[in-house]
Structure formats: structure tokens, C-alpha cells
py3Dmol code that shows the C-alpha trace and the ligand (Angstrom):
import py3Dmol

protein = """\
ATOM      1  CA  UNK A   1       0.690 -11.266 -25.519  1.00  0.00           C
ATOM      2  CA  UNK A   2       3.055  -9.186 -27.562  1.00  0.00           C
ATOM      3  CA  UNK A   3       5.345  -6.539 -26.201  1.00  0.00           C
ATOM      4  CA  UNK A   4       5.368  -7.429 -22.510  1.00  0.00           C
ATOM      5  CA  UNK A   5       8.207  -5.769 -20.610  1.00  0.00           C
ATOM      6  CA  UNK A   6       9.719  -7.909 -17.864  1.00  0.00           C
ATOM      7  CA  UNK A   7      12.860  -5.879 -17.199  1.00  0.00           C
ATOM      8  CA  UNK A   8      13.410  -2.251 -16.342  1.00  0.00           C
ATOM      9  CA  UNK A   9      15.503  -1.323 -19.374  1.00  0.00           C
ATOM     10  CA  UNK A  10      16.520   2.240 -20.304  1.00  0.00           C
ATOM     11  CA  UNK A  11      14.339   1.850 -23.416  1.00  0.00           C
ATOM     12  CA  UNK A  12      11.283   1.057 -21.332  1.00  0.00           C
ATOM     13  CA  UNK A  13      11.890   4.021 -19.005  1.00  0.00           C
ATOM     14  CA  UNK A  14      12.310   6.325 -22.018  1.00  0.00           C
ATOM     15  CA  UNK A  15       9.140   5.007 -23.598  1.00  0.00           C
ATOM     16  CA  UNK A  16       7.020   5.738 -20.512  1.00  0.00           C
ATOM     17  CA  UNK A  17       8.776   9.087 -20.013  1.00  0.00           C
ATOM     18  CA  UNK A  18       7.924  10.090 -23.592  1.00  0.00           C
ATOM     19  CA  UNK A  19       4.280   9.118 -23.083  1.00  0.00           C
ATOM     20  CA  UNK A  20       4.072  11.212 -19.907  1.00  0.00           C
ATOM     21  CA  UNK A  21       5.845  14.145 -21.554  1.00  0.00           C
ATOM     22  CA  UNK A  22       3.307  14.099 -24.369  1.00  0.00           C
ATOM     23  CA  UNK A  23       0.260  13.718 -22.129  1.00  0.00           C
ATOM     24  CA  UNK A  24      -2.173  16.532 -21.413  1.00  0.00           C
ATOM     25  CA  UNK A  25      -4.007  14.467 -18.796  1.00  0.00           C
ATOM     26  CA  UNK A  26      -2.862  11.665 -16.514  1.00  0.00           C
ATOM     27  CA  UNK A  27      -5.153   9.279 -14.677  1.00  0.00           C
ATOM     28  CA  UNK A  28      -3.510   7.220 -11.948  1.00  0.00           C
ATOM     29  CA  UNK A  29      -5.619   4.071 -11.491  1.00  0.00           C
ATOM     30  CA  UNK A  30      -4.194   2.341  -8.434  1.00  0.00           C
ATOM     31  CA  UNK A  31      -5.016  -0.983  -6.809  1.00  0.00           C
ATOM     32  CA  UNK A  32      -3.708  -2.955  -3.840  1.00  0.00           C
ATOM     33  CA  UNK A  33      -0.292  -3.392  -5.478  1.00  0.00           C
ATOM     34  CA  UNK A  34       0.365   0.322  -5.003  1.00  0.00           C
ATOM     35  CA  UNK A  35      -0.204   0.038  -1.249  1.00  0.00           C
ATOM     36  CA  UNK A  36       1.964  -3.092  -1.183  1.00  0.00           C
ATOM     37  CA  UNK A  37       4.808  -1.053  -2.699  1.00  0.00           C
ATOM     38  CA  UNK A  38       4.466   1.358   0.236  1.00  0.00           C
ATOM     39  CA  UNK A  39       4.833  -1.580   2.639  1.00  0.00           C
ATOM     40  CA  UNK A  40       1.142  -2.352   3.215  1.00  0.00           C
ATOM     41  CA  UNK A  41       0.924  -5.829   1.756  1.00  0.00           C
ATOM     42  CA  UNK A  42      -2.450  -7.452   2.511  1.00  0.00           C
ATOM     43  CA  UNK A  43      -1.138 -10.856   1.482  1.00  0.00           C
ATOM     44  CA  UNK A  44       2.037 -10.831   3.585  1.00  0.00           C
ATOM     45  CA  UNK A  45       1.971 -13.478   6.296  1.00  0.00           C
ATOM     46  CA  UNK A  46       5.304 -12.338   7.747  1.00  0.00           C
ATOM     47  CA  UNK A  47       4.113  -8.751   8.306  1.00  0.00           C
ATOM     48  CA  UNK A  48       0.823  -9.873   9.810  1.00  0.00           C
ATOM     49  CA  UNK A  49       2.180 -12.523  12.179  1.00  0.00           C
ATOM     50  CA  UNK A  50       4.907 -10.182  13.432  1.00  0.00           C
ATOM     51  CA  UNK A  51       2.470  -7.393  14.335  1.00  0.00           C
ATOM     52  CA  UNK A  52      -0.593  -9.431  15.333  1.00  0.00           C
ATOM     53  CA  UNK A  53       0.732 -12.747  16.760  1.00  0.00           C
ATOM     54  CA  UNK A  54      -2.291 -13.440  18.995  1.00  0.00           C
ATOM     55  CA  UNK A  55      -4.812 -12.876  16.223  1.00  0.00           C
ATOM     56  CA  UNK A  56      -2.657 -14.954  13.861  1.00  0.00           C
ATOM     57  CA  UNK A  57      -2.766 -17.824  16.376  1.00  0.00           C
ATOM     58  CA  UNK A  58      -6.586 -17.774  16.078  1.00  0.00           C
ATOM     59  CA  UNK A  59      -6.529 -18.430  12.328  1.00  0.00           C
ATOM     60  CA  UNK A  60      -6.090 -15.406  10.052  1.00  0.00           C
ATOM     61  CA  UNK A  61      -2.584 -15.377   8.558  1.00  0.00           C
ATOM     62  CA  UNK A  62      -2.645 -12.097   6.610  1.00  0.00           C
ATOM     63  CA  UNK A  63      -4.693  -8.880   6.390  1.00  0.00           C
ATOM     64  CA  UNK A  64      -6.599 -10.137   3.396  1.00  0.00           C
ATOM     65  CA  UNK A  65      -8.001 -13.062   5.409  1.00  0.00           C
ATOM     66  CA  UNK A  66      -9.741 -10.605   7.757  1.00  0.00           C
ATOM     67  CA  UNK A  67     -12.287  -9.692   5.068  1.00  0.00           C
ATOM     68  CA  UNK A  68     -15.405 -11.477   6.302  1.00  0.00           C
ATOM     69  CA  UNK A  69     -13.657 -12.848   9.400  1.00  0.00           C
ATOM     70  CA  UNK A  70     -16.056 -13.906  12.195  1.00  0.00           C
ATOM     71  CA  UNK A  71     -14.692 -11.952  15.167  1.00  0.00           C
ATOM     72  CA  UNK A  72     -14.942 -13.907  18.453  1.00  0.00           C
ATOM     73  CA  UNK A  73     -15.745 -10.773  20.505  1.00  0.00           C
ATOM     74  CA  UNK A  74     -16.034  -6.997  20.356  1.00  0.00           C
ATOM     75  CA  UNK A  75     -12.868  -6.733  22.445  1.00  0.00           C
ATOM     76  CA  UNK A  76     -10.843  -8.719  19.898  1.00  0.00           C
ATOM     77  CA  UNK A  77     -12.371  -6.991  16.889  1.00  0.00           C
ATOM     78  CA  UNK A  78     -11.986  -3.410  18.077  1.00  0.00           C
ATOM     79  CA  UNK A  79      -8.633  -4.037  19.703  1.00  0.00           C
ATOM     80  CA  UNK A  80      -7.434  -5.143  16.318  1.00  0.00           C
ATOM     81  CA  UNK A  81      -9.149  -2.415  14.328  1.00  0.00           C
ATOM     82  CA  UNK A  82      -7.660   0.346  16.488  1.00  0.00           C
ATOM     83  CA  UNK A  83      -4.171  -0.939  15.682  1.00  0.00           C
ATOM     84  CA  UNK A  84      -5.065  -1.653  12.044  1.00  0.00           C
ATOM     85  CA  UNK A  85      -6.186   1.950  11.544  1.00  0.00           C
ATOM     86  CA  UNK A  86      -3.201   3.293  13.449  1.00  0.00           C
ATOM     87  CA  UNK A  87      -0.856   1.302  11.214  1.00  0.00           C
ATOM     88  CA  UNK A  88      -2.483   1.847   7.824  1.00  0.00           C
ATOM     89  CA  UNK A  89      -4.058   5.299   8.130  1.00  0.00           C
ATOM     90  CA  UNK A  90      -2.478   7.281  10.946  1.00  0.00           C
ATOM     91  CA  UNK A  91       1.234   6.372  10.712  1.00  0.00           C
ATOM     92  CA  UNK A  92       3.555   7.117   7.768  1.00  0.00           C
ATOM     93  CA  UNK A  93       4.004   4.037   5.555  1.00  0.00           C
ATOM     94  CA  UNK A  94       7.278   2.068   5.630  1.00  0.00           C
ATOM     95  CA  UNK A  95       8.033   3.224   2.070  1.00  0.00           C
ATOM     96  CA  UNK A  96       6.562   6.547   0.950  1.00  0.00           C
ATOM     97  CA  UNK A  97       8.872   6.929  -2.028  1.00  0.00           C
ATOM     98  CA  UNK A  98       6.664   5.348  -4.733  1.00  0.00           C
ATOM     99  CA  UNK A  99       3.988   7.975  -4.043  1.00  0.00           C
ATOM    100  CA  UNK A 100       6.500  10.831  -3.969  1.00  0.00           C
ATOM    101  CA  UNK A 101       8.017   9.674  -7.251  1.00  0.00           C
ATOM    102  CA  UNK A 102       4.622   9.230  -8.892  1.00  0.00           C
ATOM    103  CA  UNK A 103       3.609  12.704  -7.768  1.00  0.00           C
ATOM    104  CA  UNK A 104       6.837  14.205  -9.128  1.00  0.00           C
ATOM    105  CA  UNK A 105       6.650  12.552 -12.553  1.00  0.00           C
ATOM    106  CA  UNK A 106       3.022  13.611 -13.107  1.00  0.00           C
ATOM    107  CA  UNK A 107       3.388  17.120 -11.685  1.00  0.00           C
ATOM    108  CA  UNK A 108       1.978  19.837 -13.922  1.00  0.00           C
ATOM    109  CA  UNK A 109      -0.393  17.474 -15.734  1.00  0.00           C
ATOM    110  CA  UNK A 110      -4.186  17.660 -15.548  1.00  0.00           C
ATOM    111  CA  UNK A 111      -4.208  14.778 -13.106  1.00  0.00           C
ATOM    112  CA  UNK A 112      -6.668  12.579 -11.217  1.00  0.00           C
ATOM    113  CA  UNK A 113      -6.297   9.542  -8.952  1.00  0.00           C
ATOM    114  CA  UNK A 114      -8.801   6.693  -8.939  1.00  0.00           C
ATOM    115  CA  UNK A 115      -8.026   4.096  -6.301  1.00  0.00           C
ATOM    116  CA  UNK A 116      -9.479   1.134  -4.427  1.00  0.00           C
ATOM    117  CA  UNK A 117      -7.106   1.706  -1.520  1.00  0.00           C
ATOM    118  CA  UNK A 118      -8.657   2.985   1.705  1.00  0.00           C
ATOM    119  CA  UNK A 119      -5.360   4.094   3.295  1.00  0.00           C
ATOM    120  CA  UNK A 120      -5.529   7.600   1.753  1.00  0.00           C
ATOM    121  CA  UNK A 121      -1.838   7.365   0.858  1.00  0.00           C
ATOM    122  CA  UNK A 122      -2.242   9.581  -2.203  1.00  0.00           C
ATOM    123  CA  UNK A 123      -3.763  12.404  -0.179  1.00  0.00           C
ATOM    124  CA  UNK A 124      -1.243  11.854   2.619  1.00  0.00           C
ATOM    125  CA  UNK A 125       1.570  12.047   0.030  1.00  0.00           C
ATOM    126  CA  UNK A 126       0.572  15.483  -1.193  1.00  0.00           C
ATOM    127  CA  UNK A 127      -1.801  14.707  -4.060  1.00  0.00           C
ATOM    128  CA  UNK A 128      -4.703  17.182  -4.270  1.00  0.00           C
ATOM    129  CA  UNK A 129      -7.590  15.675  -2.245  1.00  0.00           C
ATOM    130  CA  UNK A 130     -10.106  17.214  -4.674  1.00  0.00           C
ATOM    131  CA  UNK A 131      -8.589  15.097  -7.464  1.00  0.00           C
ATOM    132  CA  UNK A 132      -8.789  11.684  -5.747  1.00  0.00           C
ATOM    133  CA  UNK A 133     -11.721   9.298  -5.762  1.00  0.00           C
ATOM    134  CA  UNK A 134     -11.364   6.540  -3.129  1.00  0.00           C
ATOM    135  CA  UNK A 135     -14.380   4.674  -4.339  1.00  0.00           C
ATOM    136  CA  UNK A 136     -14.093   1.830  -1.774  1.00  0.00           C
ATOM    137  CA  UNK A 137     -14.108   4.244   1.149  1.00  0.00           C
ATOM    138  CA  UNK A 138     -11.506   5.423   3.614  1.00  0.00           C
ATOM    139  CA  UNK A 139      -9.946   4.277   6.871  1.00  0.00           C
ATOM    140  CA  UNK A 140     -10.315   7.879   8.027  1.00  0.00           C
ATOM    141  CA  UNK A 141     -14.018   7.251   8.758  1.00  0.00           C
ATOM    142  CA  UNK A 142     -16.304   4.916  10.692  1.00  0.00           C
ATOM    143  CA  UNK A 143     -19.933   4.244   9.867  1.00  0.00           C
ATOM    144  CA  UNK A 144     -23.154   2.744  11.201  1.00  0.00           C
ATOM    145  CA  UNK A 145     -23.384  -0.928  10.204  1.00  0.00           C
ATOM    146  CA  UNK A 146     -27.198  -0.921   9.938  1.00  0.00           C
ATOM    147  CA  UNK A 147     -26.870   1.664   8.354  1.00  0.00           C
ATOM    148  CA  UNK A 148     -29.512   3.931   9.875  1.00  0.00           C
ATOM    149  CA  UNK A 149     -28.861   6.887   7.573  1.00  0.00           C
ATOM    150  CA  UNK A 150     -26.621   8.030   4.696  1.00  0.00           C
ATOM    151  CA  UNK A 151     -25.266  10.639   7.068  1.00  0.00           C
ATOM    152  CA  UNK A 152     -24.096   8.092   9.657  1.00  0.00           C
ATOM    153  CA  UNK A 153     -20.360   8.264   9.024  1.00  0.00           C
ATOM    154  CA  UNK A 154     -17.820  10.124  11.160  1.00  0.00           C
ATOM    155  CA  UNK A 155     -14.106  10.688  11.607  1.00  0.00           C
ATOM    156  CA  UNK A 156     -12.211   7.637  12.934  1.00  0.00           C
ATOM    157  CA  UNK A 157      -9.228   9.590  14.270  1.00  0.00           C
ATOM    158  CA  UNK A 158     -10.563  10.579  17.713  1.00  0.00           C
ATOM    159  CA  UNK A 159     -11.708   7.022  18.381  1.00  0.00           C
ATOM    160  CA  UNK A 160      -8.333   5.537  17.378  1.00  0.00           C
ATOM    161  CA  UNK A 161      -6.563   7.982  19.661  1.00  0.00           C
ATOM    162  CA  UNK A 162      -8.822   7.117  22.607  1.00  0.00           C
ATOM    163  CA  UNK A 163      -8.792   3.353  22.012  1.00  0.00           C
ATOM    164  CA  UNK A 164      -5.082   2.706  21.386  1.00  0.00           C
ATOM    165  CA  UNK A 165      -3.933   3.202  25.012  1.00  0.00           C
ATOM    166  CA  UNK A 166      -6.648   0.755  26.062  1.00  0.00           C
ATOM    167  CA  UNK A 167      -5.456  -2.087  23.820  1.00  0.00           C
ATOM    168  CA  UNK A 168      -3.554  -4.735  25.792  1.00  0.00           C
ATOM    169  CA  UNK A 169      -0.724  -5.797  23.481  1.00  0.00           C
ATOM    170  CA  UNK A 170      -0.387  -9.154  25.293  1.00  0.00           C
ATOM    171  CA  UNK A 171      -3.936 -10.144  24.312  1.00  0.00           C
ATOM    172  CA  UNK A 172      -4.517  -7.632  21.447  1.00  0.00           C
ATOM    173  CA  UNK A 173      -7.912  -6.901  23.039  1.00  0.00           C
ATOM    174  CA  UNK A 174      -9.617  -3.615  23.784  1.00  0.00           C
ATOM    175  CA  UNK A 175      -9.806  -3.619  27.593  1.00  0.00           C
ATOM    176  CA  UNK A 176     -12.441  -0.886  28.046  1.00  0.00           C
ATOM    177  CA  UNK A 177     -15.864  -2.035  26.774  1.00  0.00           C
ATOM    178  CA  UNK A 178     -17.048   1.588  26.844  1.00  0.00           C
ATOM    179  CA  UNK A 179     -14.685   2.257  23.920  1.00  0.00           C
ATOM    180  CA  UNK A 180     -16.371  -0.222  21.572  1.00  0.00           C
ATOM    181  CA  UNK A 181     -17.824   2.317  19.114  1.00  0.00           C
ATOM    182  CA  UNK A 182     -21.565   2.709  18.702  1.00  0.00           C
ATOM    183  CA  UNK A 183     -23.458   4.685  16.094  1.00  0.00           C
ATOM    184  CA  UNK A 184     -24.060   8.172  17.532  1.00  0.00           C
ATOM    185  CA  UNK A 185     -27.382   8.316  15.685  1.00  0.00           C
ATOM    186  CA  UNK A 186     -29.037   4.945  16.479  1.00  0.00           C
ATOM    187  CA  UNK A 187     -26.699   3.321  19.006  1.00  0.00           C
ATOM    188  CA  UNK A 188     -26.182   0.363  16.675  1.00  0.00           C
ATOM    189  CA  UNK A 189     -23.071  -1.540  15.603  1.00  0.00           C
ATOM    190  CA  UNK A 190     -20.242   0.183  13.778  1.00  0.00           C
ATOM    191  CA  UNK A 191     -17.842  -0.750  10.986  1.00  0.00           C
ATOM    192  CA  UNK A 192     -15.026   0.897   9.053  1.00  0.00           C
ATOM    193  CA  UNK A 193     -16.404   3.093   6.274  1.00  0.00           C
ATOM    194  CA  UNK A 194     -15.081   0.830   3.513  1.00  0.00           C
ATOM    195  CA  UNK A 195     -16.984  -1.250   1.000  1.00  0.00           C
ATOM    196  CA  UNK A 196     -17.394  -4.666   2.593  1.00  0.00           C
ATOM    197  CA  UNK A 197     -21.063  -5.323   1.899  1.00  0.00           C
ATOM    198  CA  UNK A 198     -24.426  -3.747   1.152  1.00  0.00           C
ATOM    199  CA  UNK A 199     -24.112  -1.704   4.327  1.00  0.00           C
ATOM    200  CA  UNK A 200     -21.338   0.492   2.883  1.00  0.00           C
ATOM    201  CA  UNK A 201     -22.229   4.222   2.967  1.00  0.00           C
ATOM    202  CA  UNK A 202     -20.655   5.892  -0.073  1.00  0.00           C
ATOM    203  CA  UNK A 203     -22.069   9.329   0.686  1.00  0.00           C
ATOM    204  CA  UNK A 204     -18.679  10.822   1.747  1.00  0.00           C
ATOM    205  CA  UNK A 205     -17.224   9.895  -1.675  1.00  0.00           C
ATOM    206  CA  UNK A 206     -20.019  11.030  -3.981  1.00  0.00           C
ATOM    207  CA  UNK A 207     -18.545  14.500  -4.411  1.00  0.00           C
ATOM    208  CA  UNK A 208     -15.273  12.895  -5.545  1.00  0.00           C
ATOM    209  CA  UNK A 209     -17.158  10.683  -7.983  1.00  0.00           C
ATOM    210  CA  UNK A 210     -18.778  13.761  -9.536  1.00  0.00           C
ATOM    211  CA  UNK A 211     -15.419  15.503  -9.753  1.00  0.00           C
ATOM    212  CA  UNK A 212     -13.905  12.474 -11.443  1.00  0.00           C
ATOM    213  CA  UNK A 213     -16.667  12.378 -14.046  1.00  0.00           C
ATOM    214  CA  UNK A 214     -16.219  16.102 -14.735  1.00  0.00           C
ATOM    215  CA  UNK A 215     -12.459  15.631 -14.954  1.00  0.00           C
ATOM    216  CA  UNK A 216     -12.760  12.735 -17.404  1.00  0.00           C
ATOM    217  CA  UNK A 217     -15.153  14.747 -19.529  1.00  0.00           C
ATOM    218  CA  UNK A 218     -12.568  17.551 -19.729  1.00  0.00           C
ATOM    219  CA  UNK A 219      -9.862  14.995 -20.459  1.00  0.00           C
ATOM    220  CA  UNK A 220     -11.591  14.054 -23.722  1.00  0.00           C
ATOM    221  CA  UNK A 221      -9.660  16.903 -25.375  1.00  0.00           C
ATOM    222  CA  UNK A 222      -6.017  15.989 -25.903  1.00  0.00           C
ATOM    223  CA  UNK A 223      -3.858  13.056 -24.946  1.00  0.00           C
ATOM    224  CA  UNK A 224      -4.578  10.962 -21.877  1.00  0.00           C
ATOM    225  CA  UNK A 225      -2.192   8.507 -20.238  1.00  0.00           C
ATOM    226  CA  UNK A 226      -3.730   6.047 -17.775  1.00  0.00           C
ATOM    227  CA  UNK A 227      -1.182   4.657 -15.326  1.00  0.00           C
ATOM    228  CA  UNK A 228      -2.844   1.475 -14.101  1.00  0.00           C
ATOM    229  CA  UNK A 229      -0.761   0.121 -11.235  1.00  0.00           C
ATOM    230  CA  UNK A 230      -1.202  -2.894  -8.994  1.00  0.00           C
ATOM    231  CA  UNK A 231      -4.768  -3.681 -10.055  1.00  0.00           C
ATOM    232  CA  UNK A 232      -5.279  -7.427 -10.060  1.00  0.00           C
ATOM    233  CA  UNK A 233      -8.202  -9.804 -10.138  1.00  0.00           C
ATOM    234  CA  UNK A 234      -9.457  -9.691  -6.531  1.00  0.00           C
ATOM    235  CA  UNK A 235     -11.921  -6.915  -7.394  1.00  0.00           C
ATOM    236  CA  UNK A 236     -11.227  -6.066 -11.064  1.00  0.00           C
ATOM    237  CA  UNK A 237     -14.550  -4.227 -11.417  1.00  0.00           C
ATOM    238  CA  UNK A 238     -13.321  -1.483  -9.094  1.00  0.00           C
ATOM    239  CA  UNK A 239     -10.249  -0.121 -10.928  1.00  0.00           C
ATOM    240  CA  UNK A 240      -8.833  -2.556 -13.504  1.00  0.00           C
ATOM    241  CA  UNK A 241     -11.843  -2.940 -15.807  1.00  0.00           C
ATOM    242  CA  UNK A 242     -12.844   0.734 -15.504  1.00  0.00           C
ATOM    243  CA  UNK A 243      -9.289   1.695 -16.568  1.00  0.00           C
ATOM    244  CA  UNK A 244      -9.740  -0.484 -19.653  1.00  0.00           C
ATOM    245  CA  UNK A 245     -13.197   0.952 -20.393  1.00  0.00           C
ATOM    246  CA  UNK A 246     -11.944   4.525 -19.999  1.00  0.00           C
ATOM    247  CA  UNK A 247      -9.129   3.766 -22.457  1.00  0.00           C
ATOM    248  CA  UNK A 248     -11.640   2.373 -24.943  1.00  0.00           C
ATOM    249  CA  UNK A 249     -13.839   5.452 -24.589  1.00  0.00           C
ATOM    250  CA  UNK A 250     -11.032   7.935 -25.166  1.00  0.00           C
ATOM    251  CA  UNK A 251      -9.518   7.901 -28.667  1.00  0.00           C
ATOM    252  CA  UNK A 252      -6.373   9.682 -27.463  1.00  0.00           C
ATOM    253  CA  UNK A 253      -5.737   7.435 -24.459  1.00  0.00           C
ATOM    254  CA  UNK A 254      -2.802   5.122 -23.804  1.00  0.00           C
ATOM    255  CA  UNK A 255      -2.997   2.524 -21.041  1.00  0.00           C
ATOM    256  CA  UNK A 256       0.225   1.844 -19.144  1.00  0.00           C
ATOM    257  CA  UNK A 257      -0.400  -1.261 -17.061  1.00  0.00           C
ATOM    258  CA  UNK A 258       2.190  -1.967 -14.379  1.00  0.00           C
ATOM    259  CA  UNK A 259       1.538  -5.257 -12.636  1.00  0.00           C
ATOM    260  CA  UNK A 260       3.898  -8.014 -11.535  1.00  0.00           C
ATOM    261  CA  UNK A 261       1.429 -10.868 -11.955  1.00  0.00           C
ATOM    262  CA  UNK A 262      -1.285  -9.698 -14.344  1.00  0.00           C
ATOM    263  CA  UNK A 263       0.053  -7.084 -16.782  1.00  0.00           C
ATOM    264  CA  UNK A 264      -2.069  -8.337 -19.695  1.00  0.00           C
ATOM    265  CA  UNK A 265      -4.688  -6.200 -21.452  1.00  0.00           C
ATOM    266  CA  UNK A 266      -7.654  -7.139 -23.693  1.00  0.00           C
ATOM    267  CA  UNK A 267      -6.739  -7.737 -27.347  1.00  0.00           C
ATOM    268  CA  UNK A 268      -8.591  -4.635 -28.557  1.00  0.00           C
ATOM    269  CA  UNK A 269      -6.379  -2.460 -26.356  1.00  0.00           C
ATOM    270  CA  UNK A 270      -2.995  -3.984 -27.213  1.00  0.00           C
ATOM    271  CA  UNK A 271      -2.148  -1.355 -29.831  1.00  0.00           C
ATOM    272  CA  UNK A 272      -2.766   1.423 -27.302  1.00  0.00           C
ATOM    273  CA  UNK A 273      -1.134  -0.148 -24.257  1.00  0.00           C
ATOM    274  CA  UNK A 274       2.235  -0.591 -22.651  1.00  0.00           C
ATOM    275  CA  UNK A 275       2.266  -3.711 -20.504  1.00  0.00           C
ATOM    276  CA  UNK A 276       4.904  -3.957 -17.806  1.00  0.00           C
ATOM    277  CA  UNK A 277       5.259  -7.089 -15.678  1.00  0.00           C
ATOM    278  CA  UNK A 278       7.004  -5.401 -12.784  1.00  0.00           C
ATOM    279  CA  UNK A 279       6.201  -3.633  -9.518  1.00  0.00           C
ATOM    280  CA  UNK A 280       5.629   0.087  -9.927  1.00  0.00           C
ATOM    281  CA  UNK A 281       8.166   1.336  -7.383  1.00  0.00           C
ATOM    282  CA  UNK A 282      11.375   0.839  -9.433  1.00  0.00           C
ATOM    283  CA  UNK A 283       9.756   2.295 -12.560  1.00  0.00           C
ATOM    284  CA  UNK A 284       8.577   5.461 -10.778  1.00  0.00           C
ATOM    285  CA  UNK A 285      12.036   5.775  -9.181  1.00  0.00           C
ATOM    286  CA  UNK A 286      13.746   5.482 -12.554  1.00  0.00           C
ATOM    287  CA  UNK A 287      11.408   8.035 -14.115  1.00  0.00           C
ATOM    288  CA  UNK A 288      11.853  10.458 -11.204  1.00  0.00           C
ATOM    289  CA  UNK A 289      15.642  10.080 -11.422  1.00  0.00           C
ATOM    290  CA  UNK A 290      15.579  11.342 -15.028  1.00  0.00           C
ATOM    291  CA  UNK A 291      14.492  14.721 -13.590  1.00  0.00           C
TER     292      UNK A 291
END
"""
ligand_1 = """\
1
ZN
Zn -26.923 4.123 13.053
"""
view = py3Dmol.view(width=600, height=400)
view.addModel(protein, "pdb")
view.setStyle({"model": 0}, {"cartoon": {"style": "trace"}})
view.addModel(ligand_1, "xyz")
view.setStyle({"model": 1}, {"stick": {}})
view.zoomTo()
view.show()
């Protein structure tokens, strides 16, 4: 691939700054790498084993390995999920700066965020909630696993608050069986309201989807910069490929792909792309420091 940046040079920073300065619209298309920059790394064994040593001794060695994990009991599952939600959704991230910098350098633009991340870090970092589509769901909600109805999702916060004091940190289990959540509508099993199978209820995010489509339609006039950050090949159909398709469908679009491992773009997009083989955090910091 031609023109792949592997170092954060002043020329590279100026090039991205000039693109942003000339943009009428900015789409931030963010994958798991963006959450990793904030300190939520789903592949980190060190982070996982430090916080969840008992669960780690049972097999899973990182957050990513919990997708599809066969939980041995409700007490283990919900003891873990209470702390998982506390950590990723209801506590400030270890590093909030990448989001603050990204917000600052795109301020004043006709802006939208499309993300696979369920931690709501864009909204929690001051981005306008009406201009964010979390298409894989949100850790802020629970849902019926059946599911019995499209309306069977509800706020996770009150449950997390009630369950946390009842998690025994020595065993990582929820000690009060009455706190294992049940669907308030049908009494059935419950899951996080994130896309993990056919059971996912996307109803709470449909309004955002409509707003995104309206926004993109408006963004057809003028120059669009798509900042595609941390979108790899675990689920490329969620953010990465749509970012490419949106670039193809917009004659005035430039794709800026920031990705340590997979910065490449399809050949037909090379002339309208900037490919950067780095993490996003230092680039956003350098751009924000320009003022
Ligand atoms: Zn139900």
C-alpha cells in the first residue's frame, strides 16, 4: 500500500489538521481500538487477570474471551456482570483524554459518531447524544433474553447499584440470588442490551439510526472527513466496511483510517484516504495541541 504513515511526524499532523479545517462534516467511525485507548482493552490479559482473578482461574483470560462464555452459574455470571458494567459504563475510564481531544478538534463541525462500542464513552465525554449511533447496543441497558417484546429493555444502573454491594470479591459471585435480574415483563432470563445474538433488541437505538441516515443525507453537500479509528477485523461489517462504503458513496469524502494493525484501505479508496498505522490517542493529542 502506498502512503502509509507509521510515525507521528509534523507533516502528518498538518495534513490531518488541514483536512479537518476544510471539512464541513465529520463522521467519527470508532471501533474497539478507541475504547482500548481509553484503557478498556478487551484483549488485555494483564488488566483482566488483575481485576477478575477468580474468573481468570476458570479459563477466560481477557474480556474478549467472555463473548459466548458458558457461565457455570447465575451467581458467577451476574457477579461478574455487575462489576463489568461498573467498570466499563459507570466509572470514568482510566484515560479520558483521547475523547476530549477528539471532541475539541472536531468542535464546530456538522458532526456524528458511529460506534460499535457499548461503553457510551462518547456521550459520557460530552458528545451530543442525539448525534451518536451505538449500533451494537449499550451497557446502560439490560434486556429480556427471550426476548418477549421489543419493549423489554430497561436501565441497568439501578440494578448495578443494588448488586455491587452483594458481590463477594473473594469469590466474585453475587451472594443474593434475589438480585439475579429477571425480565419484568415475562420473568425470563436477562442479558446486557448489546448485540450478542439474534436475541438482541435494537429498538432503543432505532431513533439514532434514523438520525444518522438523515445526517448523512445532509452531509452529501460539501466536504466530509471520516475519521475511522480502531476498527479492525473482529466485526468489520459493523463500522469498518460501512465507513468505506460511505466514503465511496460521497464524492467529497476523505477517509482517515487510524489503526495500529490494519490501516489499509481498498484500492479504489486509496486516492481519497489517509492511512495511519498508529493508535489514535497521540494523533488526537497532537492535533488538539495545535489549538
Ligand atoms: Zn421478557
